[in-house]
Structures are given as C-alpha cells and as structure tokens.
N, C-alpha and C positions, 0 to 999 in steps of 0.2 A: 439406348437413347442418349444422345449427346446433349448435355445442357448448354445453354447459351444460344448463339446464332451460328448455324451451319449452312453455308451457301450451297444452293442446288442449281440445276439448270434453269429453273423458272423463278427463283427467288431465294428463300431460305426456310429451313426448318428451325423453329424457335422452341426452346424448352426452359421453364423457370420453376424452381421448387418454391411453392408458396402454400404450405399444407393447410393453413387456416383460411385461405381465400375462397370465395365463391365465384369470382370473376377475375381474369387477368388479361391485360391488353398489351400488345406490342405497338408502340407509338413511333411512327416515322416522322422525322422533323425535316421540313423543307428549308431551303435557303432563306426564305422570308420569315422563318420561325413558326409557320403554321404546322399543325399536327394532324396526321392521319392515323386513326386507330384501327387495329385489327384484333378482334377478340380471339384468344386462344381457345379452341373449342373442346379440347380433351383434357381430362384430369385423371391421372393414374398414380397412386401412391403419393399424392401431394404434388406431383409434377404436372404443371399445365403446359400443353404443347400444341403445336399446329404448324401448318405450312403457310407462309406469308409471301405473296407475290411481290414482284418489283423491288426486291432487296438486292443490292449489289455492293461491291467494295466502295467504301466512301459514304454509304448511307448512315445518317445520324439517327439515333433512336433513344428511347427510354422505355420504362416499364411502368404500368399502373396496375394496382391491385385493389379489389374491393372485398369486404367481408368483415367479420367481427373484429373491431379494433383497427381496421385498415382504412386508409383514406384515399379514395380513387382520384382526388384532386391533386395529390402529390406525385409528381413525376420522379421516378426512382432510377438510380443507376443499376443496370443489370449486374448482378454479382459476377457474371462471366464476361463482362465487357472487356475487350482486349485493347481498347484505346479510348481516350476521352478527348473532347474538343476544347478543353480548358481546365484550369486548376480548380480544386474544390476549396471554397472559402465560406465560412459561416456568414449568413446574412446575404449571400449572393445567389444568383440563379444556379441551379444544379446543372453541371455540364452534361452533355449528351454522349452516349457511347458512339463509337464509330466502327462500322463493320470493316474488317481487314481481309485482304487476300490471304489464303493459307500460305504458310512458309515454314521451313524447317532448317535446322542447323546441325552439322555433324557433331557427334560426341567427341570430346577431347578431354583427356584426364591426365593429370600430372601425378606421379607417384607420391604418396603421402610423406615418405621420408625426405622428400626434397622441398616440402612446403616451407616457405617463408612468407608470411602474410603481411600485407600492408593495408591498414584500415583507412579509408578515405571517404569524404563526402564529395559527391559528384560536382557540386557547385564550388564548394570551398577549396577543392584541390587546385583549381585553375583560375578562380575569380580574380586573383591578384598576380597571376604568374606572368612575368614580363616577356617570356618567350612564346606565349600563346597569342594568336591573333585576337584583337579586342572583341570582334564579333563572335568568337567562339569561347571566350572565357566564361566559365561557370556552366558549360553545357556538356552533354554526352560527347559531342564531337570534340570539344576541348580536352576532355579526359582521355579520349583515344590517342591524342597526340603525346600523352605522357608515357606511352608504352616504351619507347627507347630509353628514356631516363630510368624508369623502374627496372628494366632489364639490366641496365648498366649498374644500377645500385645493388643488384643481387636479389631483388624481390622475385618470387615465383607465383604469388597469388595476390590479386587485388580484391579486397573485401569492401564492398560499397555499402554505405548506410542506405536506409530504405529508399527504393525507387519505385515501389508500388504506389499508385496514385493515392494521395493522402489529403487530409483536411487541415486547413488553417483554422484552429479553434477560436471560438468567439472570445473567450477570456484572454487569449494571447493577442488577438487583433485589438481588443479594447485597450491594451497597454501600448499600442503603436508598434507592436512586434509581429513576427510571423512564426509559423511552425517550421523552423529551420531543419531540424533533424529528420522529421517525417515519420515519427512513430504514431501516427493516427490514420491508419489505412481505411480506405473506403472501397476501392476497386482492386482486388488482389491480382487480377490478370493484367492490368493496364499499367504501362510505364508512366511515371509522373510527367505530365506535359510541360511543366515550367522549366525543365532542364533541357528542352529541345531548342536547337538553333533553327530547325526547320521542321523535322518530322521525328517524333520520339521513337516510334517503332523502328524506323530505319537506322537511326543513330545508335540505339542500344545494340542492334546487331553488328553495326560497324565497330562499336567500342569493343565488343567481345572478340570480334575477328582480329582487331588490331592487337589486343593483348595476346591472343593465341599465336599470332604471327611472331611474337617476341618471346614465346615460351612461358607466358604468364596465364594462369588460371583465373577465372572470375567467379567470385563468391558474392551472393547478394544477401543482405540482411533483410529477413522477412519477418512480418509481424502477424501471427495468426492467433495470438492469445487474446486480443481484443480488437474492436473496430473503433473508428473515430466518431461513431454515433453516440458515444458516451452512455450516461445512465438514463433514468426514466425521463428526465427533462431534456435530454440531448436531441440533436437534430435528427429528422427522419430523412435518410438519403438513399438507402439501399436495403440491407438485410432487415432493418427494423420495420420497414414498410411492407415487407413480404410475409414475415412471420415474427412478431415481436418477441415471442418466447422461444420458438424452436431453434433459432440460431445462437441463442445465448443461454448460459447457465443461470438458473434462477431458483431461489428458495423463498417464494413469496415476493421478493424483489430481486433485482439483478445481483448476482454474485460479483464481487469486485476484487478478485485475486490479483489483477494486474494494476490496481490503483488508478484506473481510468474510467471507472463507472460501469464497466461491463466485462464479462469474461466469455469468450467463445466456447460453445458447447462442442468441443472436439470429439466427444464420445458419441454424439449423434451421427448415425451413419451418413446422412446426406450432407452434413457439415464437414465431416471427415472427407467425404468425396470431393467437396468443393476445394478443400485445402490441397488434397493430392492432385486434383486437376490443375490447380493453379501452379503447383510446383512443377508438374510435367510440362505445362505451357512454357514456363521460363526456361526449362532445360531443353525442350525440343525446338521451340521457335527461335530462341535467342542463343542457345548453346551455352547457357550458364552451367558452370562446373560444380557448383555447390551452394550451400545455403547456411547462413548463420541465423538461428532461430531465437528471436527476442523472447525473454522470459519463458524459456522452454519448459520449465517445471510445470507450467499451466497445462501444457499439451499432454503431459503424462499423468495428470491427476485424475483419479477415479473416485468413486464413492468411498473407497477405503484408503484414500491417500495416494501419494505418488507411487507409480508402478512402472518399472522399466520394461514390463511386458504389456503395457497399455496398448489399446487398439491402434493408436497413432504410430507407435514404434513398430508394431508388427506389420502394419500396412506398408510403411516405407521399406521395411526390411525385405519384403517379398516382391516389391515393385521392380520390374525389369528396367525401368528408366531411372528410378531414384536410388536404388540400393547401392550403386557404386559411385554415387556423387559424394562430394565432400560434405559432411553433415556436422555442423558445429552448434552446440547448445550453449546458451547463456543459462547456467544450471540453477536458476533461482527465480522466485517471484515473491510477492508479499502475502500469499495465501498460507493456509495451514500446512506446516511441514515444507515450507517453500524453499529452503536451502538444500539443494541436492547435488552438491559437488561430488563427483566420483560415482554417482548412482546411475548414469546413463549406460545403455547397452553398447557393446561392440557393434559397429565400428565408429561410433560417435566420438567426436572430439568435444572438449568442454573448455570454456573460458575459465582459467585458473586464477581466481582472485587471491588465493593464498600465495601464489608465486608473486603477484603484484605487491602485496603488503609486506611479505618477508624481505623481498629484494629492496624495497624502499626503506624499510627500517634498518636493514644492514648497512646500506650505503650512507644513511644520514648519521650513523654512529651509535645506534642503540646497542646496549651491552647484551652479551649472551645470544647473539644472533647467528653465530656460525653453525650450530646444529640445524636450524631452520633453513639457512642458506644452502647447506650441504644437501638437504632433502630436495630442495628445488633444483639444484644443479643436476641431480640424478633423475629428474622426471616426475617427482612427487609420487613415488611408489605407494606410499601410505594411502593415497586417495584412489589410485588408478590400477594398481597391480592386483587385479582380481578378475575372475570370469573371462579369462582369455584376452583381456585388454592389453594394449601395448603402450610403450612410453610416448607414442605419438598422440595418445588420448588427450594429453595436456596441451592446451593452447596457452603458452607462456606469454604474458604481457606485463608491462610496467605502466603503460599509459594507454588509454583508449579515448574514444569521443566523449565518454562520460567521465569527467574528472579533469585534473590538471594535465596540461601538456608537460613534456619532459623539462622544458625550460622553466615553466612555472613551478614544477615540483621542487626545484632547487632554488627558487627565488621568492617563494611566499610560504609563510607558516599558517596563514589564514586564507580562507576563500574570500573573494571580492566580487560578489554577485549582484550588487545594487542595480546594475544595468538591466537585470531581468525583471525588475519591477515587483519583486516579492519581498522587499525589505530585508534581503539577505538571508531569508529563511530556507531557501531552496539549496539543493546540492549537499553532498556529504560534508560533515564537519571534521571528521578525522581522516586526514589525507596522508599521514605519515610523511609529511613534507618538511623541508627546512629551507632557510633563506641565506645561509652562509654568514649571517650577521647584519643584513640590511633587508628590510621588506621591500620587494619590488625592484625597480630600476636603480642602478647605481653605476658610478664610474670607479669605485674602489677596486684597485687591481687585485688585492688579496682576496676580497670577497668573490670577484669574478673567477679567480683561479680555483677557489674551493668549488664553486658551482660547476666549472668546466670539468674538473677531474671526477666529480661525483656523477655527472651525466655520462661521461665516457666509461666509468666503471659499471654503470647500470646497462649501457648499451652492450658492453663486452659480456656481461653476465647473461643477458638475453641471447646473445649470439652463440654462446658455448654450452648452454644448458640443454640437457636431453628434453625432448618434446618438440613442439612446433612453435617457433617464435612469431610474435605479431608486433609490428611497429605501428605507431600512429603517424599518419601523414603529417609531414612538416617537422617532426621531431629532429630529423637529421639536419634541418635548416635553422634550428633554433627558434621555431615558431612559438609565440606567446599569445595567450588569451587574456593578458593583463590581470591574471589571478582569478579569472572566472572559471569555476570548475563545473559549470552546468550551462553550457552555451547553447541550450536546446532552442532558444528563440532568437539567437544572435545571427541573423542573416546579413552580416556586415563584416567589417574588418576584424571584429573580435572573434567571430567564428570561422572566418576564412583563413587559409594558410598564408602567412606572410613569409616570403621567400628570401628576405634580406636580413635575417637574424644572425646570431653567432653560429655559423655553420659547422656541423660535424659530419657533413656528407662524405668526405673522403674516409673518415674513420669508420663510418657505418659500412661503406663499401668494402673496406679492408676486413672488418670483422665478419661480414657475411661471406666474403671470399674464403676466409679461414674455415668457416663452418662447412662450406661446400667442398673444400679441399680435404678435410679430415673426417672420414666416415665415422670415426669413433665418437664424434660429437653429436651424431644424429642416428642413434641406433633404435631399432624396433624393440628389442628386449631390454628389460630393466637390469641394472647392475647391482648385485647384492654381495659382492666380495667372493664370488665363486672361483674355484681354482681352475687355471688354464694350463695344467701340466707344468712344464719347465718354465713357462712364461709368467708365473705368479698369478695373483688374483686379478679379477676384472676391475676392481676398484680398491685402491689402498690410500688411506688418509695418513699424511705425515705432518709433523710439526716443523717449524722453521729450522730446528736443529737437526733435522733428518730422521728423527726417531718416530715410531708409530704413535699416533694419537691414542691416548688412554682415556678411559671413561671419565676420569676426573677433569681432563682438559676441557671437555665440552661444557662443563659447569663453571669454568674459571673466567671471570669477567675480563681478565687481562689477556686471555687467549684470543688474539686478533689476527693471526696469520696462519694459513693452512695451505697444504699442497694436496691436491687430488690427482693421483696417478691412475688414468683410465686406460683400459684395453677393451678389446672386443668382448661382448657378453659371453660368459662361460655357459656352456650347454646349449647355446643358440647356434644353429648352422651358419647364419650370416656373421654372427659375432666371432665364432671360432675361425672364420675365414679371414678376419681382419688382422693384419700384421701391425707391429709397432705399438707405441704407447704415446699418450698425450698427458701432459702435466698442466693442470690449471692451478695457478698460484694466486691466492686471494689474500691481499693485505688490507685489512680494515683499520689498521692502526698506524703508528709512526713508521718512518723509514726502517727497513729491516734487511738483514742478510739471510738468505735461505740456502741451506745445504741441500743439494740435489742428489737424487739417486744416481748410482753409477750409470755411465753411458754418455754418448755424444748427443747432446740436446741442441735443438735448433729453435731460435726465437721466432714464433709465429705471430703473436699479437701482444701489444703493450699499450694499455690504456693511458699510461702517463707519457709515453714517448721518451722516458728517461731511465728505464731499467737498464742494468748492465749485466750481461751474461758472462760468467767466467767458466772455466772448464768444469769446476765442481760446485759452483755456487751461483746465486743470483742476488744482486743488489736491487731491491725493489722499493720504490718510493712510497710515501704515505698514500693511502686510499687508492690502490692500484690493483688491476687484474692483469696477469700475464699468462699467455698460453705458450707452451713449449711442446715440441714433438721429437720423437726418437724412433729410428728404425731398430728393430730387434737384430 
C-alpha cells in the first residue's frame, strides 16, 4: 500500500497513517476555496485508505482527522504531499497539497574521491548576483544558471540548504524576520514554493539536470530530526494533527534532543517508512545524488543511546535506491551522548568540526597547533580510521552556513548578531577567529594583508587535506555577513552572498585544480608512514632544516614550519599504483628557508604568491602554504 496520493484511471488511491484517529477525510479544494470531503473508509494497521474519484494532476487538497486529541476542524498538510500551493507561515492559512503527475530522473553518481562540495542557500546564492536575470535571482531557476561557474571553479557537488517545505516560525515573524535557513520542515516530500520563479517541482528537476550536465552532483540538506510544529504549544499543521504522540519521541512530554521543541520518533516503523519514502522521492523524482542529514545523531539514537546499527542506518544501507547515494551526517545534536563524530557507519561521511577548529586556530597563530594540523591534513585518522572506513569519511570544512564566513573569520574577534533580535545571545561565542588588529571593516593595508594571507592559507589547507573538502558559497568572493555568525533569520543582504568583496576566486580555482591534478592529495586509504619499498614511506614529516621531525619538536612552541612528504598509501592497491611524491610545506611563523628532500621539485601552489623555489631549498614567506610535486 503506497502512502499519500497515487493517481489511478478514475481518480486516486489515498492512504494516511493516523493510528489514533477514528475518522480521516481527503479534502479537495476548489478554485473558489470551497471544500469537498471524502471519508477514507478503511483502516489497517493505523493506515486509513480508500479510492477517491475525480482527482487529477493539479488537484489541491488537505487532510482532516478526528479522534482522541485530534481536531477535525484543522485542515492538515498530507505528510506525503509532493507540492504545496504556497509557503508555510505561522498565523497564516495552511497551504494545500497539489497532486502531481508521476515523474522520474535517471541516477547519476560521481565517485566519492572526486567530491568537492560547495554549500549554498538556493536564494542567497543568486539574490544579489549581477549576472543572473533579475526575475530569476533567488530562485531554483537562478541557481541552475550557476552551473557553468561552479564547474569552472572546480566544484563537483552542490550542497543546498533545506528545500523541503518549511515553516516561518511565529517568534521569528514577531521580530520582523523570516526563517531564512529553512530548518523547520513541515512537508518532507514537497519543494519549498517560495524559491520558485514559476513551478517549484519543474525548477528543482531543471536545477539538478543543469548541475549534472556540468559534472556536478546535487546534495540536499534534509531535516528529519524534528518538524516545524514545535513543542506542546506549537502549531498543528501536519503530523501533530494525525497522531500527536506516534510521530514524535515523548517521555510524558515531547523529547527535545534537537532543541526545537520536538524530536522525530525515527525508530517507529511507520515514521521510518515516511523518512525513507521521502528520501527515495527526492532521489527518484528529482535525481538528487545525496543528502546531508541535519543533527543526524538524533536519527541513530535508541533507548540505549546512539547506535551505528540503529534501524535508520540499517534501512538505508539495504535500500537499493539510497545505499549508493552520498550520505553526509552532521554528527551531533543536543541530546544525551549527542556528540558522535567518527561514530557513523561506512559509507557515511561526517562534517568534521575538529578540522574546522584546528585549522582556524593554526592560521590565527595559536601555539602548538602543528600536531593537530598534521592530523587534519592526513584525514583525521584518529576519528575515522576504523571499521573499514576511508579517508573520504571526513567532510573537511572551515566555514559553513552556521558561523562566520571566511572573510568574517579574519575580520572579527566577536560575533555581531544584534540584527537577529536576540540581544546578541544567539550563535557560538568561541569562533577561533581573529581580526588582524581592527574589528570589522578597515582600510589599513597591513591589516588587510594579514587577513588576505590567512584566508588563502586556510583555502590552501582545505584544498590539499585528505578527505572531502567543503567550501561555503561566497567565500571565494570575499562575502561578509558583517560579523553575524548565525544568519538563520537574515533573508536580506546580510544572509545573501555579496559577489563584490575581496575576491579569491582565481586562487580557489587554482587550489582545486591542484587537488584534481594530484591524486596523492585525495586518497581513499589513510597514510600512517607505511613503507613503499624503495620509494620510502607514504608520509614523512620534516623540519625546515631537512631533518626528520622528532617527538620533542611537536611540543616546541617555536616549531612553526613543517614539511609533509606524501606518497601513495602503502599496502593499498590504489595507493601503491600512484607514482611520484607531493610535499606540503606549512609555515605558520615568520619568513623561513626550507631545505627540500633530494629531487627535482615543481611548484604547484603558493598561498602567498611570493615563495621562491631553488634547486635544493624553498624560501617561504610568513603564514604561507606551498605545495610541490616530484616525479620518482
């Protein structure tokens, strides 16, 4: 039995899971707003179902349910609605579902080792873009026009912030703001209508097609840990009106592991089915290549704590549609045992916040950061090298939608969130940021030079580290949010990408091209210093004087320059087949001269633009990363 609305020759079969209801109606909405109800006559296992005549593509509808704790006067959004006729806003009329024609998209998957992720907001990506036609700015259609630019930049996967239909929260609207990021879902199957220039369903398919035509995968940020209906006093819009307890975890009152008033009961078989059906819908109707799961620790939590063998992971792992999609976890929530970095099963990827924090601290000049930076350059083996996982498990990032942009990371030591209307109490307080000597905007040439070299050093680090790099949209263009590190409600110039900042686009393109050109920088296997016969070890750490790094060096606060000589991973078939060597030279201190290992080295990348390569040495400026390559 298929849940939702399935078109037939005479109308539609309709099925809704409402286990505590004693009556359920399918309600067709006419153009004049009048309503015609059809009671669903059958109930099996809590699923109410029946055949409804005169339903066709374009029919608008809602669901009503009656029973203990259920109000038949409330028109609900079908949990399986595949389109809505308007956005969801607290205090406004609930939009209606729209019946769509069946559609499907071919599967298209890019190899994991080639992934370079670009995180973007559909609207914010093009709302201010001068090359996008004005009537398409901020829409799915506008985002589709960015495919050539992203391909030229070197991006291979576009990760979109939530586009499942979501709610504008009452408390946000009361401050004169809106829910910009979209992390308050109501209809998990339906594209958010506010981003459509004409037709959300068609435009999402066209967006995915445009990216595929340029060799770019599409990943959608999905929110299955909670819904926008909030806690006990939240609005009744969909799931809450069908079964107030069954769809949500509760212990007398709603569990709040997501910090939003409710937590989805992913262990409940019918709720798990809803989640999986939603994922398959996005994969098969739109051709989406993967998913980033918001607060994914929630989905793996059982009565005994987080479990990488929880029903959710097992269900996806055996699913013929979903098992080979790109699966990315945000590996934490605020519930008990909520921090689970490294605990997800193969082949999941995870957002690596330790990479973010360690790289930020290293490039702002914190002492004794070379050991941590070395671990991040090699794919964070301490977190991910277990249970058959690969170096691609780590999603390396320095900035994301949640936090400072790259330009703000080097321009502000404090968050500046007053525009959010929460008295500056929202957002992380510890950002491991620096301002170069002046808080915010400045014309000081020395300060700007410090900021620029630190940004380029971090971009270079991201490009050359083992794992999967993720860039934040607009960082390459010098985009600033004016020091706001939590722009969740800023659907305006603060949250939108400004394309006229201090551009690093050419350097980003160069750095990503180096990564693509040198397979040693994107290996599947971890590097642990294993022997490669006559070719030496797969990773060797050298001091600036050319000698091997000793244990005491790692604990020396004056130790600021290091050379990592990388080869193909020992003992791995792909690694053993890779020839040559790559040297990553990191200088976190003052200008230095580095003695190089024997051989003919070629300069591949220089974050300063001022390094000088000699036959046996490298002159490297302050706060610079250089990449060299050598054929054996």
